[in-house]
All heavy atoms as a GROMACS GRO file, in nm:
protein
  516
    1MET      N    1 -14.347   4.799   1.298
    1MET     CA    2 -14.348   4.763   1.438
    1MET      C    3 -14.222   4.681   1.468
    1MET      O    4 -14.184   4.595   1.390
    1MET     CB    5 -14.473   4.680   1.468
    1MET     CG    6 -14.498   4.650   1.613
    1MET     SD    7 -14.551   4.788   1.714
    1MET     CE    8 -14.702   4.837   1.635
    2ILE      N    9 -14.157   4.712   1.582
    2ILE     CA   10 -14.044   4.633   1.629
    2ILE      C   11 -14.080   4.581   1.768
    2ILE      O   12 -14.177   4.626   1.829
    2ILE     CB   13 -13.914   4.714   1.635
    2ILE    CG1   14 -13.926   4.834   1.729
    2ILE    CG2   15 -13.872   4.760   1.496
    2ILE    CD1   16 -13.799   4.912   1.751
    3THR      N   17 -14.002   4.486   1.816
    3THR     CA   18 -14.022   4.432   1.950
    3THR      C   19 -13.898   4.458   2.033
    3THR      O   20 -13.787   4.427   1.990
    3THR     CB   21 -14.048   4.280   1.943
    3THR    OG1   22 -14.160   4.257   1.857
    3THR    CG2   23 -14.077   4.224   2.080
    4VAL      N   24 -13.918   4.519   2.149
    4VAL     CA   25 -13.808   4.548   2.241
    4VAL      C   26 -13.841   4.484   2.374
    4VAL      O   27 -13.940   4.520   2.439
    4VAL     CB   28 -13.786   4.700   2.259
    4VAL    CG1   29 -13.670   4.726   2.354
    4VAL    CG2   30 -13.765   4.769   2.125
    5ASN      N   31 -13.760   4.387   2.413
    5ASN     CA   32 -13.784   4.313   2.538
    5ASN      C   33 -13.930   4.268   2.547
    5ASN      O   34 -13.997   4.287   2.648
    5ASN     CB   35 -13.743   4.394   2.660
    5ASN     CG   36 -13.594   4.406   2.672
    5ASN    OD1   37 -13.518   4.346   2.596
    5ASN    ND2   38 -13.548   4.487   2.766
    6GLN      N   39 -13.978   4.211   2.440
    6GLN     CA   40 -14.112   4.152   2.428
    6GLN      C   41 -14.225   4.255   2.431
    6GLN      O   42 -14.340   4.220   2.451
    6GLN     CB   43 -14.134   4.046   2.535
    6GLN     CG   44 -14.034   3.933   2.524
    6GLN     CD   45 -14.052   3.828   2.630
    6GLN    OE1   46 -14.124   3.846   2.727
    6GLN    NE2   47 -13.986   3.716   2.612
    7ARG      N   48 -14.192   4.384   2.408
    7ARG     CA   49 -14.294   4.489   2.399
    7ARG      C   50 -14.294   4.544   2.258
    7ARG      O   51 -14.189   4.571   2.200
    7ARG     CB   52 -14.264   4.601   2.498
    7ARG     CG   53 -14.281   4.556   2.642
    7ARG     CD   54 -14.245   4.658   2.746
    7ARG     NE   55 -14.260   4.798   2.708
    7ARG     CZ   56 -14.201   4.896   2.772
    7ARG    NH1   57 -14.122   4.872   2.874
    7ARG    NH2   58 -14.219   5.021   2.733
    8ASN      N   59 -14.413   4.564   2.202
    8ASN     CA   60 -14.424   4.622   2.069
    8ASN      C   61 -14.397   4.772   2.075
    8ASN      O   62 -14.448   4.841   2.163
    8ASN     CB   63 -14.563   4.598   2.011
    8ASN     CG   64 -14.583   4.454   1.975
    8ASN    OD1   65 -14.490   4.382   1.943
    8ASN    ND2   66 -14.707   4.410   1.980
    9VAL      N   67 -14.317   4.818   1.979
    9VAL     CA   68 -14.279   4.959   1.971
    9VAL      C   69 -14.295   5.003   1.826
    9VAL      O   70 -14.258   4.929   1.735
    9VAL     CB   71 -14.131   4.978   2.016
    9VAL    CG1   72 -14.086   5.121   1.998
    9VAL    CG2   73 -14.113   4.933   2.161
   10GLU      N   74 -14.351   5.123   1.807
   10GLU     CA   75 -14.366   5.176   1.671
   10GLU      C   76 -14.230   5.193   1.606
   10GLU      O   77 -14.137   5.244   1.667
   10GLU     CB   78 -14.436   5.311   1.673
   10GLU     CG   79 -14.586   5.305   1.679
   10GLU     CD   80 -14.649   5.234   1.561
   10GLU    OE1   81 -14.612   5.258   1.445
   10GLU    OE2   82 -14.739   5.153   1.587
   11TRP      N   83 -14.220   5.152   1.481
   11TRP     CA   84 -14.098   5.169   1.402
   11TRP      C   85 -14.115   5.288   1.310
   11TRP      O   86 -14.225   5.318   1.266
   11TRP     CB   87 -14.074   5.042   1.320
   11TRP     CG   88 -13.958   5.054   1.227
   11TRP    CD1   89 -13.827   5.034   1.259
   11TRP    CD2   90 -13.961   5.088   1.090
   11TRP    NE1   91 -13.749   5.053   1.148
   11TRP    CE2   92 -13.828   5.088   1.042
   11TRP    CE3   93 -14.063   5.120   1.001
   11TRP    CZ2   94 -13.796   5.116   0.911
   11TRP    CZ3   95 -14.030   5.149   0.869
   11TRP    CH2   96 -13.898   5.147   0.825
   12ARG      N   97 -14.003   5.359   1.284
   12ARG     CA   98 -14.006   5.466   1.186
   12ARG      C   99 -13.881   5.460   1.100
   12ARG      O  100 -13.776   5.413   1.145
   12ARG     CB  101 -14.024   5.603   1.250
   12ARG     CG  102 -13.905   5.654   1.325
   12ARG     CD  103 -13.937   5.787   1.391
   12ARG     NE  104 -13.832   5.859   1.452
   12ARG     CZ  105 -13.728   5.816   1.520
   12ARG    NH1  106 -13.710   5.688   1.535
   12ARG    NH2  107 -13.640   5.895   1.573
   13GLU      N  108 -13.893   5.504   0.978
   13GLU     CA  109 -13.782   5.506   0.884
   13GLU      C  110 -13.663   5.580   0.943
   13GLU      O  111 -13.677   5.687   1.001
   13GLU     CB  112 -13.827   5.573   0.754
   13GLU     CG  113 -13.727   5.565   0.643
   13GLU     CD  114 -13.717   5.427   0.581
   13GLU    OE1  115 -13.820   5.358   0.575
   13GLU    OE2  116 -13.606   5.389   0.541
   14GLY      N  117 -13.543   5.523   0.930
   14GLY     CA  118 -13.421   5.587   0.977
   14GLY      C  119 -13.392   5.569   1.125
   14GLY      O  120 -13.295   5.624   1.177
   15MET      N  121 -13.472   5.490   1.193
   15MET     CA  122 -13.455   5.469   1.336
   15MET      C  123 -13.323   5.396   1.363
   15MET      O  124 -13.289   5.300   1.295
   15MET     CB  125 -13.573   5.387   1.389
   15MET     CG  126 -13.568   5.357   1.536
   15MET     SD  127 -13.716   5.264   1.586
   15MET     CE  128 -13.813   5.398   1.650
   16THR      N  129 -13.250   5.443   1.464
   16THR     CA  130 -13.126   5.377   1.504
   16THR      C  131 -13.148   5.306   1.638
   16THR      O  132 -13.247   5.330   1.708
   16THR     CB  133 -13.010   5.478   1.522
   16THR    OG1  134 -13.041   5.564   1.632
   16THR    CG2  135 -12.985   5.558   1.396
   17ALA      N  136 -13.054   5.221   1.672
   17ALA     CA  137 -13.061   5.151   1.801
   17ALA      C  138 -13.061   5.252   1.916
   17ALA      O  139 -13.134   5.236   2.014
   17ALA     CB  140 -12.944   5.054   1.814
   18GLU      N  141 -12.983   5.357   1.902
   18GLU     CA  142 -12.980   5.460   2.007
   18GLU      C  143 -13.116   5.529   2.019
   18GLU      O  144 -13.163   5.555   2.130
   18GLU     CB  145 -12.872   5.564   1.978
   18GLU     CG  146 -12.859   5.666   2.089
   18GLU     CD  147 -12.743   5.760   2.066
   18GLU    OE1  148 -12.739   5.826   1.961
   18GLU    OE2  149 -12.657   5.766   2.156
   19ASP      N  150 -13.184   5.556   1.908
   19ASP     CA  151 -13.318   5.615   1.911
   19ASP      C  152 -13.414   5.527   1.992
   19ASP      O  153 -13.494   5.577   2.071
   19ASP     CB  154 -13.375   5.632   1.771
   19ASP     CG  155 -13.300   5.734   1.687
   19ASP    OD1  156 -13.236   5.825   1.744
   19ASP    OD2  157 -13.305   5.720   1.562
   20VAL      N  158 -13.405   5.397   1.969
   20VAL     CA  159 -13.493   5.303   2.041
   20VAL      C  160 -13.466   5.312   2.190
   20VAL      O  161 -13.558   5.323   2.272
   20VAL     CB  162 -13.471   5.158   1.992
   20VAL    CG1  163 -13.548   5.060   2.078
   20VAL    CG2  164 -13.511   5.145   1.846
   21LEU      N  165 -13.339   5.308   2.228
   21LEU     CA  166 -13.304   5.312   2.370
   21LEU      C  167 -13.351   5.440   2.436
   21LEU      O  168 -13.408   5.438   2.545
   21LEU     CB  169 -13.153   5.297   2.387
   21LEU     CG  170 -13.094   5.164   2.341
   21LEU    CD1  171 -12.943   5.166   2.351
   21LEU    CD2  172 -13.152   5.048   2.419
   22LEU      N  173 -13.328   5.553   2.368
   22LEU     CA  174 -13.370   5.682   2.424
   22LEU      C  175 -13.522   5.692   2.437
   22LEU      O  176 -13.573   5.743   2.537
   22LEU     CB  177 -13.316   5.796   2.339
   22LEU     CG  178 -13.165   5.815   2.341
   22LEU    CD1  179 -13.123   5.922   2.241
   22LEU    CD2  180 -13.117   5.850   2.481
   23SER      N  181 -13.594   5.640   2.337
   23SER     CA  182 -13.741   5.648   2.342
   23SER      C  183 -13.798   5.564   2.455
   23SER      O  184 -13.908   5.590   2.503
   23SER     CB  185 -13.802   5.606   2.209
   23SER     OG  186 -13.792   5.467   2.191
   24MET      N  187 -13.723   5.464   2.499
   24MET     CA  188 -13.770   5.377   2.607
   24MET      C  189 -13.702   5.408   2.740
   24MET      O  190 -13.710   5.331   2.835
   24MET     CB  191 -13.750   5.231   2.567
   24MET     CG  192 -13.831   5.196   2.443
   24MET     SD  193 -13.835   5.023   2.409
   24MET     CE  194 -13.940   4.965   2.541
   25ASN      N  195 -13.629   5.520   2.743
   25ASN     CA  196 -13.561   5.568   2.864
   25ASN      C  197 -13.453   5.474   2.916
   25ASN      O  198 -13.428   5.468   3.036
   25ASN     CB  199 -13.662   5.598   2.976
   25ASN     CG  200 -13.755   5.711   2.938
   25ASN    OD1  201 -13.711   5.812   2.882
   25ASN    ND2  202 -13.882   5.694   2.965
   26TYR      N  203 -13.388   5.402   2.825
   26TYR     CA  204 -13.273   5.322   2.864
   26TYR      C  205 -13.150   5.410   2.862
   26TYR      O  206 -13.134   5.494   2.774
   26TYR     CB  207 -13.249   5.206   2.765
   26TYR     CG  208 -13.343   5.091   2.780
   26TYR    CD1  209 -13.438   5.064   2.682
   26TYR    CD2  210 -13.336   5.006   2.889
   26TYR    CE1  211 -13.524   4.956   2.692
   26TYR    CE2  212 -13.422   4.898   2.902
   26TYR     CZ  213 -13.515   4.874   2.803
   26TYR     OH  214 -13.600   4.767   2.814
   27ASP      N  215 -13.062   5.390   2.958
   27ASP     CA  216 -12.932   5.456   2.959
   27ASP      C  217 -12.842   5.372   2.870
   27ASP      O  218 -12.832   5.251   2.888
   27ASP     CB  219 -12.878   5.460   3.101
   27ASP     CG  220 -12.749   5.538   3.113
   27ASP    OD1  221 -12.688   5.572   3.009
   27ASP    OD2  222 -12.707   5.562   3.227
   28LYS      N  223 -12.776   5.434   2.772
   28LYS     CA  224 -12.699   5.354   2.677
   28LYS      C  225 -12.567   5.302   2.733
   28LYS      O  226 -12.494   5.233   2.666
   28LYS     CB  227 -12.678   5.430   2.546
   28LYS     CG  228 -12.580   5.542   2.552
   28LYS     CD  229 -12.563   5.598   2.412
   28LYS     CE  230 -12.450   5.696   2.406
   28LYS     NZ  231 -12.424   5.744   2.273
   29TYR      N  232 -12.539   5.334   2.858
   29TYR     CA  233 -12.419   5.283   2.923
   29TYR      C  234 -12.459   5.170   3.015
   29TYR      O  235 -12.570   5.166   3.068
   29TYR     CB  236 -12.348   5.395   2.998
   29TYR     CG  237 -12.312   5.508   2.904
   29TYR    CD1  238 -12.389   5.623   2.897
   29TYR    CD2  239 -12.205   5.496   2.818
   29TYR    CE1  240 -12.357   5.724   2.808
   29TYR    CE2  241 -12.173   5.597   2.728
   29TYR     CZ  242 -12.250   5.710   2.724
   29TYR     OH  243 -12.220   5.810   2.635
   30MET      N  244 -12.371   5.076   3.032
   30MET     CA  245 -12.395   4.961   3.120
   30MET      C  246 -12.511   4.874   3.070
   30MET      O  247 -12.594   4.827   3.147
   30MET     CB  248 -12.422   5.005   3.265
   30MET     CG  249 -12.308   5.081   3.328
   30MET     SD  250 -12.162   4.980   3.357
   30MET     CE  251 -12.220   4.869   3.482
   31ILE      N  252 -12.519   4.856   2.937
   31ILE     CA  253 -12.621   4.769   2.881
   31ILE      C  254 -12.558   4.676   2.777
   31ILE      O  255 -12.448   4.701   2.728
   31ILE     CB  256 -12.736   4.847   2.813
   31ILE    CG1  257 -12.682   4.933   2.698
   31ILE    CG2  258 -12.814   4.929   2.913
   31ILE    CD1  259 -12.791   4.992   2.613
   32ALA      N  260 -12.630   4.574   2.746
   32ALA     CA  261 -12.596   4.486   2.634
   32ALA      C  262 -12.718   4.484   2.542
   32ALA      O  263 -12.832   4.477   2.589
   32ALA     CB  264 -12.564   4.345   2.683
   33VAL      N  265 -12.694   4.496   2.411
   33VAL     CA  266 -12.803   4.504   2.314
   33VAL      C  267 -12.782   4.401   2.204
   33VAL      O  268 -12.672   4.386   2.152
   33VAL     CB  269 -12.809   4.646   2.251
   33VAL    CG1  270 -12.920   4.654   2.147
   33VAL    CG2  271 -12.828   4.752   2.358
   34TRP      N  272 -12.890   4.332   2.170
   34TRP     CA  273 -12.891   4.239   2.057
   34TRP      C  274 -13.004   4.280   1.965
   34TRP      O  275 -13.114   4.308   2.011
   34TRP     CB  276 -12.917   4.096   2.102
   34TRP     CG  277 -12.805   4.032   2.174
   34TRP    CD1  278 -12.709   3.951   2.122
   34TRP    CD2  279 -12.778   4.040   2.314
   34TRP    NE1  280 -12.624   3.909   2.222
   34TRP    CE2  281 -12.664   3.963   2.340
   34TRP    CE3  282 -12.839   4.107   2.420
   34TRP    CZ2  283 -12.610   3.950   2.467
   34TRP    CZ3  284 -12.785   4.095   2.546
   34TRP    CH2  285 -12.672   4.017   2.568
   35ILE      N  286 -12.978   4.283   1.837
   35ILE     CA  287 -13.082   4.306   1.737
   35ILE      C  288 -13.085   4.183   1.649
   35ILE      O  289 -12.984   4.147   1.586
   35ILE     CB  290 -13.055   4.433   1.654
   35ILE    CG1  291 -13.053   4.556   1.745
   35ILE    CG2  292 -13.162   4.447   1.545
   35ILE    CD1  293 -13.020   4.685   1.672
   36ASN      N  294 -13.200   4.118   1.646
   36ASN     CA  295 -13.217   3.994   1.569
   36ASN      C  296 -13.106   3.894   1.600
   36ASN      O  297 -13.045   3.836   1.512
   36ASN     CB  298 -13.226   4.024   1.420
   36ASN     CG  299 -13.343   4.112   1.388
   36ASN    OD1  300 -13.449   4.101   1.448
   36ASN    ND2  301 -13.324   4.203   1.294
   37GLU      N  302 -13.079   3.880   1.729
   37GLU     CA  303 -12.982   3.784   1.784
   37GLU      C  304 -12.837   3.818   1.753
   37GLU      O  305 -12.747   3.736   1.776
   37GLU     CB  306 -13.016   3.642   1.741
   37GLU     CG  307 -13.154   3.599   1.789
   37GLU     CD  308 -13.186   3.455   1.758
   37GLU    OE1  309 -13.094   3.374   1.734
   37GLU    OE2  310 -13.306   3.423   1.756
   38GLU      N  311 -12.809   3.938   1.702
   38GLU     CA  312 -12.672   3.983   1.676
   38GLU      C  313 -12.634   4.087   1.780
   38GLU      O  314 -12.704   4.188   1.795
   38GLU     CB  315 -12.661   4.046   1.536
   38GLU     CG  316 -12.681   3.950   1.423
   38GLU     CD  317 -12.568   3.848   1.411
   38GLU    OE1  318 -12.452   3.884   1.438
   38GLU    OE2  319 -12.597   3.733   1.374
   39PRO      N  320 -12.523   4.066   1.853
   39PRO     CA  321 -12.483   4.166   1.952
   39PRO      C  322 -12.439   4.296   1.885
   39PRO      O  323 -12.379   4.294   1.778
   39PRO     CB  324 -12.366   4.099   2.024
   39PRO     CG  325 -12.315   3.996   1.929
   39PRO     CD  326 -12.431   3.953   1.845
   40ILE      N  327 -12.473   4.407   1.948
   40ILE     CA  328 -12.439   4.540   1.897
   40ILE      C  329 -12.349   4.607   2.001
   40ILE      O  330 -12.387   4.618   2.118
   40ILE     CB  331 -12.565   4.627   1.875
   40ILE    CG1  332 -12.668   4.554   1.788
   40ILE    CG2  333 -12.528   4.762   1.818
   40ILE    CD1  334 -12.620   4.520   1.649
   41ALA      N  335 -12.233   4.653   1.958
   41ALA     CA  336 -12.142   4.724   2.048
   41ALA      C  337 -12.203   4.858   2.087
   41ALA      O  338 -12.268   4.924   2.005
   41ALA     CB  339 -12.007   4.746   1.981
   42VAL      N  340 -12.182   4.900   2.210
   42VAL     CA  341 -12.233   5.029   2.256
   42VAL      C  342 -12.183   5.141   2.166
   42VAL      O  343 -12.256   5.234   2.135
   42VAL     CB  344 -12.195   5.054   2.404
   42VAL    CG1  345 -12.228   5.196   2.446
   42VAL    CG2  346 -12.265   4.954   2.495
   43SER      N  347 -12.061   5.130   2.118
   43SER     CA  348 -12.004   5.233   2.031
   43SER      C  349 -12.074   5.239   1.895
   43SER      O  350 -12.060   5.337   1.822
   43SER     CB  351 -11.855   5.210   2.011
   43SER     OG  352 -11.832   5.084   1.953
   44ASP      N  353 -12.151   5.136   1.860
   44ASP     CA  354 -12.221   5.131   1.731
   44ASP      C  355 -12.370   5.163   1.740
   44ASP      O  356 -12.439   5.164   1.638
   44ASP     CB  357 -12.205   4.992   1.667
   44ASP     CG  358 -12.062   4.962   1.628
   44ASP    OD1  359 -11.986   5.058   1.603
   44ASP    OD2  360 -12.028   4.843   1.623
   45LEU      N  361 -12.421   5.191   1.858
   45LEU     CA  362 -12.565   5.213   1.875
   45LEU      C  363 -12.615   5.330   1.793
   45LEU      O  364 -12.722   5.324   1.733
   45LEU     CB  365 -12.600   5.235   2.022
   45LEU     CG  366 -12.582   5.114   2.114
   45LEU    CD1  367 -12.603   5.155   2.259
   45LEU    CD2  368 -12.678   5.002   2.074
   46GLU      N  369 -12.538   5.438   1.787
   46GLU     CA  370 -12.579   5.558   1.716
   46GLU      C  371 -12.589   5.537   1.565
   46GLU      O  372 -12.672   5.597   1.497
   46GLU     CB  373 -12.481   5.672   1.745
   46GLU     CG  374 -12.523   5.806   1.692
   46GLU     CD  375 -12.427   5.916   1.732
   46GLU    OE1  376 -12.361   5.905   1.837
   46GLU    OE2  377 -12.418   6.012   1.655
   47SER      N  378 -12.506   5.448   1.512
   47SER     CA  379 -12.502   5.429   1.367
   47SER      C  380 -12.575   5.303   1.320
   47SER      O  381 -12.590   5.282   1.200
   47SER     CB  382 -12.356   5.422   1.319
   47SER     OG  383 -12.290   5.312   1.379
   48THR      N  384 -12.623   5.221   1.411
   48THR     CA  385 -12.690   5.097   1.374
   48THR      C  386 -12.836   5.123   1.342
   48THR      O  387 -12.914   5.164   1.429
   48THR     CB  388 -12.679   4.992   1.486
   48THR    OG1  389 -12.541   4.965   1.510
   48THR    CG2  390 -12.750   4.863   1.449
   49GLN      N  391 -12.874   5.102   1.216
   49GLN     CA  392 -13.013   5.119   1.173
   49GLN      C  393 -13.096   5.000   1.218
   49GLN      O  394 -13.050   4.887   1.215
   49GLN     CB  395 -13.019   5.129   1.020
   49GLN     CG  396 -12.948   5.250   0.964
   49GLN     CD  397 -13.024   5.379   0.992
   49GLN    OE1  398 -13.143   5.388   0.966
   49GLN    NE2  399 -12.954   5.477   1.044
   50VAL      N  400 -13.219   5.028   1.258
   50VAL     CA  401 -13.312   4.924   1.301
   50VAL      C  402 -13.416   4.905   1.191
   50VAL      O  403 -13.484   5.000   1.153
   50VAL     CB  404 -13.381   4.962   1.434
   50VAL    CG1  405 -13.486   4.859   1.471
   50VAL    CG2  406 -13.278   4.978   1.544
   51ALA      N  407 -13.425   4.785   1.141
   51ALA     CA  408 -13.522   4.754   1.036
   51ALA      C  409 -13.658   4.725   1.096
   51ALA      O  410 -13.670   4.682   1.212
   51ALA     CB  411 -13.475   4.634   0.956
   52ASP      N  412 -13.764   4.749   1.017
   52ASP     CA  413 -13.898   4.713   1.059
   52ASP      C  414 -13.902   4.564   1.092
   52ASP      O  415 -13.835   4.483   1.028
   52ASP     CB  416 -13.997   4.746   0.948
   52ASP     CG  417 -14.141   4.740   0.991
   52ASP    OD1  418 -14.167   4.741   1.113
   52ASP    OD2  419 -14.228   4.736   0.903
   53LYS      N  420 -13.978   4.529   1.193
   53LYS     CA  421 -13.997   4.390   1.240
   53LYS      C  422 -13.875   4.333   1.312
   53LYS      O  423 -13.867   4.213   1.333
   53LYS     CB  424 -14.042   4.300   1.126
   53LYS     CG  425 -14.173   4.344   1.066
   53LYS     CD  426 -14.218   4.257   0.954
   53LYS     CE  427 -14.347   4.316   0.896
   53LYS     NZ  428 -14.370   4.281   0.761
   54SER      N  429 -13.780   4.418   1.350
   54SER     CA  430 -13.664   4.372   1.426
   54SER      C  431 -13.706   4.330   1.566
   54SER      O  432 -13.802   4.382   1.622
   54SER     CB  433 -13.558   4.482   1.437
   54SER     OG  434 -13.497   4.506   1.314
   55VAL      N  435 -13.628   4.238   1.622
   55VAL     CA  436 -13.647   4.195   1.760
   55VAL      C  437 -13.522   4.238   1.836
   55VAL      O  438 -13.411   4.199   1.801
   55VAL     CB  439 -13.666   4.042   1.770
   55VAL    CG1  440 -13.675   3.999   1.916
   55VAL    CG2  441 -13.789   3.999   1.692
   56ILE      N  442 -13.544   4.321   1.939
   56ILE     CA  443 -13.432   4.378   2.014
   56ILE      C  444 -13.441   4.332   2.158
   56ILE      O  445 -13.549   4.332   2.219
   56ILE     CB  446 -13.438   4.533   2.008
   56ILE    CG1  447 -13.430   4.578   1.863
   56ILE    CG2  448 -13.327   4.594   2.092
   56ILE    CD1  449 -13.451   4.726   1.842
   57HIS      N  450 -13.326   4.292   2.212
   57HIS     CA  451 -13.315   4.254   2.353
   57HIS      C  452 -13.216   4.349   2.418
   57HIS      O  453 -13.107   4.370   2.366
   57HIS     CB  454 -13.267   4.111   2.370
   57HIS     CG  455 -13.363   4.010   2.318
   57HIS    ND1  456 -13.478   3.975   2.383
   57HIS    CD2  457 -13.362   3.939   2.203
   57HIS    CE1  458 -13.543   3.887   2.311
   57HIS    NE2  459 -13.475   3.864   2.200
   58VAL      N  460 -13.256   4.407   2.532
   58VAL     CA  461 -13.172   4.499   2.605
   58VAL      C  462 -13.159   4.446   2.747
   58VAL      O  463 -13.259   4.416   2.813
   58VAL     CB  464 -13.233   4.642   2.610
   58VAL    CG1  465 -13.141   4.736   2.686
   58VAL    CG2  466 -13.259   4.693   2.469
   59ILE      N  467 -13.035   4.435   2.794
   59ILE     CA  468 -13.011   4.388   2.932
   59ILE      C  469 -12.925   4.493   3.001
   59ILE      O  470 -12.818   4.531   2.950
   59ILE     CB  471 -12.938   4.252   2.933
   59ILE    CG1  472 -13.026   4.149   2.865
   59ILE    CG2  473 -12.904   4.212   3.076
   59ILE    CD1  474 -12.960   4.013   2.850
   60HIS      N  475 -12.974   4.541   3.118
   60HIS     CA  476 -12.897   4.636   3.199
   60HIS      C  477 -12.798   4.559   3.283
   60HIS      O  478 -12.831   4.459   3.346
   60HIS     CB  479 -12.991   4.713   3.292
   60HIS     CG  480 -13.040   4.840   3.233
   60HIS    ND1  481 -12.976   4.958   3.251
   60HIS    CD2  482 -13.147   4.866   3.155
   60HIS    CE1  483 -13.042   5.054   3.187
   60HIS    NE2  484 -13.147   4.999   3.129
   61MET      N  485 -12.676   4.607   3.286
   61MET     CA  486 -12.573   4.551   3.373
   61MET      C  487 -12.577   4.629   3.505
   61MET      O  488 -12.610   4.747   3.505
   61MET     CB  489 -12.435   4.565   3.311
   61MET     CG  490 -12.423   4.508   3.175
   61MET     SD  491 -12.455   4.331   3.175
   61MET     CE  492 -12.453   4.301   3.000
   62PHE      N  493 -12.544   4.564   3.613
   62PHE     CA  494 -12.536   4.636   3.739
   62PHE      C  495 -12.431   4.569   3.827
   62PHE      O  496 -12.399   4.451   3.808
   62PHE     CB  497 -12.672   4.643   3.811
   62PHE     CG  498 -12.731   4.509   3.844
   62PHE    CD1  499 -12.707   4.450   3.966
   62PHE    CD2  500 -12.810   4.442   3.753
   62PHE    CE1  501 -12.761   4.326   3.996
   62PHE    CE2  502 -12.866   4.319   3.782
   62PHE     CZ  503 -12.841   4.261   3.904
   63ALA      N  504 -12.377   4.646   3.916
   63ALA     CA  505 -12.272   4.595   4.006
   63ALA      C  506 -12.336   4.559   4.140
   63ALA      O  507 -12.436   4.616   4.180
   63ALA     CB  508 -12.164   4.701   4.025
   64GLY      N  509 -12.277   4.467   4.204
   64GLY     CA  510 -12.327   4.427   4.336
   64GLY      C  511 -12.214   4.367   4.416
   64GLY      O  512 -12.102   4.350   4.367
   65GLY      N  513 -12.243   4.337   4.534
   65GLY     CA  514 -12.136   4.285   4.618
   65GLY      C  515 -12.179   4.170   4.701
   65GLY      O  516 -12.278   4.110   4.694
   0.00000   0.00000   0.00000
């Protein structure tokens, strides 16, 4: 089990940060992601493995005026 924005999500072997985002319908652009308090570059989401019991924070960026 992992936690994403304070919600429990099933974990599976080999899961990447991008897999997590896609399963939760997050757009991987215009976001900031932290795994266990470590920032993850958008360019690294596909290759970043997520360990069981990880805590992930996702923040959507948006423009305004």
